[in-house]
Structures are given as structure tokens and as C-alpha cells.
N, C-alpha and C positions, 0 to 999 in steps of 0.2 A: 781176461783179466780186464778189470776195469781201469781207466785211465786215471792217474793220480790227480787230485785236485791239486791246485797251485796256493799256496797259503799266502794270503795277500798280510801286508804289513802296514802300520800306521800311515808311514810316509807316501804309500801308493793310494789309501783308501783319502787322504787328505788332497793327493793331487787330483784323483777322480772328482771330488767335491768342488775343487777349485775349478777344473774344468765345467762342469754343470752350472757354476753361479756364472762363470763368464760367459755361457751360451745363452743363460736366462734373459741377459739385457738385449742380446741381439735379438731374439724372438720378441720381445716388448717392441724393438725397434720395427719389427717386420709388421707386428700388429699396429703400430701408429700408422704405418704406410698403407695396411691394406684397407682401413675406413676409407682412405682419399682414394682408392684405387676402386674400391668397390661404390662410391660416389660416381665416380667416373662411368663406372660400368653402368650403373643405373641410367645416369644421363643418355649414354650410349642406346641400352635397350629401350628406354622411353622414347627417343628419337627414332630408333629403327620399328617400334611398333606404332608411331604415328603414322607413317606412311602405309603400313599395313592395313589400317583402321580405314584410312582413306579410299585404300583399295576395296576394301570390303563394301564401304558406302557407296562407292561407283557401280560396283557389281551389283548391290541390291536394287540401286534406282535404275539400273540399265533393265534389270529384270523387271522390274515396277513399269518401266516404260514399254516394253516388250508385251507384257501381259495385256497392257492399255490398247497399243496397237493389234494386238489379236482380237480383243474384244471389238475394236473397231470394226476391223475385217469380218467378223461375225455379223455386227449388226448391219454392217453395210451388205452383206451377203442377203439379209431378211428384208432389206430394203428394197433390194431387186428382184421381188417376187414376180413370178411368170404372170405378165397382163394377157387376160383373155376376154375375147368378146364372142358373143352367139346371135347370130342374126338368123332367125326360121324365114324363109320365103315358100310360099306356095298360093297357088291361083291368084297370084296377080296382087297378094298381101305381103308384108312384110312386117316381122315383130322381133325386137330385140331381147336379149336377156331381162334388161332393167324392165322393158315395158309390160313384160310377162309377169315379173314380181309386184310391179305396182297393180297390175289387176289382182294378183293374189291378195295383197294387203287391202285392197277396196273391198274383197269379198270378206275378209276377215272384220273389216270394220263395221262394214254396212250392213252385209246379209247376215253374218254370225253374231253380230252387235258384241265384239270384243274390243279390249282395249290395245292400241297398237304397241304398246309397253310390255305386253303380255305376250307376243308375239316372238318366239325363239328361234322356230326352225320352220322352213318352207320347202318342200319337195314336189318339183312341178315335172309332170308327164304330159306332153304333147302328142295329139293324134292328128295330124294336118287333114286326113282324109274325112275325119269327123267335125272338123273346125273346133275342137273340145279340148282345153288342159285340164289335166286330173291332178288334183294337191293333196298333200298330206302335211298338216300344220300341228307343230307342235307334238307331233305322233300321236295324236287323240283326234283331232279332226280332219276328215278326208271328205272330198267331194269332186265337183267338176265346174267349170264356168266356160261359157263359149267364147272363141276366141274371132 
């Protein structure tokens, strides 16, 4: 069986309408209070986000400076290349690597009659027992000269 519905009378409807009317102004008062509260919340959230922005800017600048430091370390590592020196001694004679390269450049310029600007690579092979240095220049020219 279904429950019976209560019949509403006119005085009850009027009382319900009066209750709704009295609650409407209260919600309007709350609505008037809410914009002020929202404005305060916006100020609070704006001030709360400002330090967060500053922190992210600080983090980004810290990352940039860390990147610069790493690049500086890499360039410092490149600058500290291994320094080498080769000295060939035999039969009372002594030749450094620079001396042999200078002789090879002279062969390029005077014997082969080429421009020094065109010289790109030099490979030298020294045979002290023959007093001879063998060369390959620019992967095209090969020969030897006496030392």
C-alpha cells in the first residue's frame, strides 16, 4: 500500500512561501559578503603565488648558472690538453718535432713549389739509420728528405 499524501492547506502554503521569502534576503546578505571574501581570497592567492614565482625564477637562474659552470669546466678541460714534446737523438744529432715539421714545410714550399696556405696535413716517418725522413703531405704528395 502506498502512503497517503498529506493534503496541504492554503495557510500552510502561505507559511512556506513566507519562509522562502525570509530566506532570500539572507542569501543576498551572504552574496554581498562573498564578493568581499573573494577579493580577500584573490589577494591572498596573489600573494601566495608571488613567492612561488620568485622561487621558480631563483631555481631557473640557479640552473642557468650551474649550466654555465659545467660549460666552463668543460672548456677548462679542453684547455688543459696534454702537452707533448718529441726529441730524436742519434749519431750525436738532435731534432725536435718542430725542427722536422719546419724541414717538411720548406720541402713543400721550395722543392714542391706549393703555397704554405695549401698545406693541410703532414705525416713524417723518420729512419735514423738512413738519416732520412719520409713524408706524406695532404695525402697526395710523398717523398723523403735528408736530416
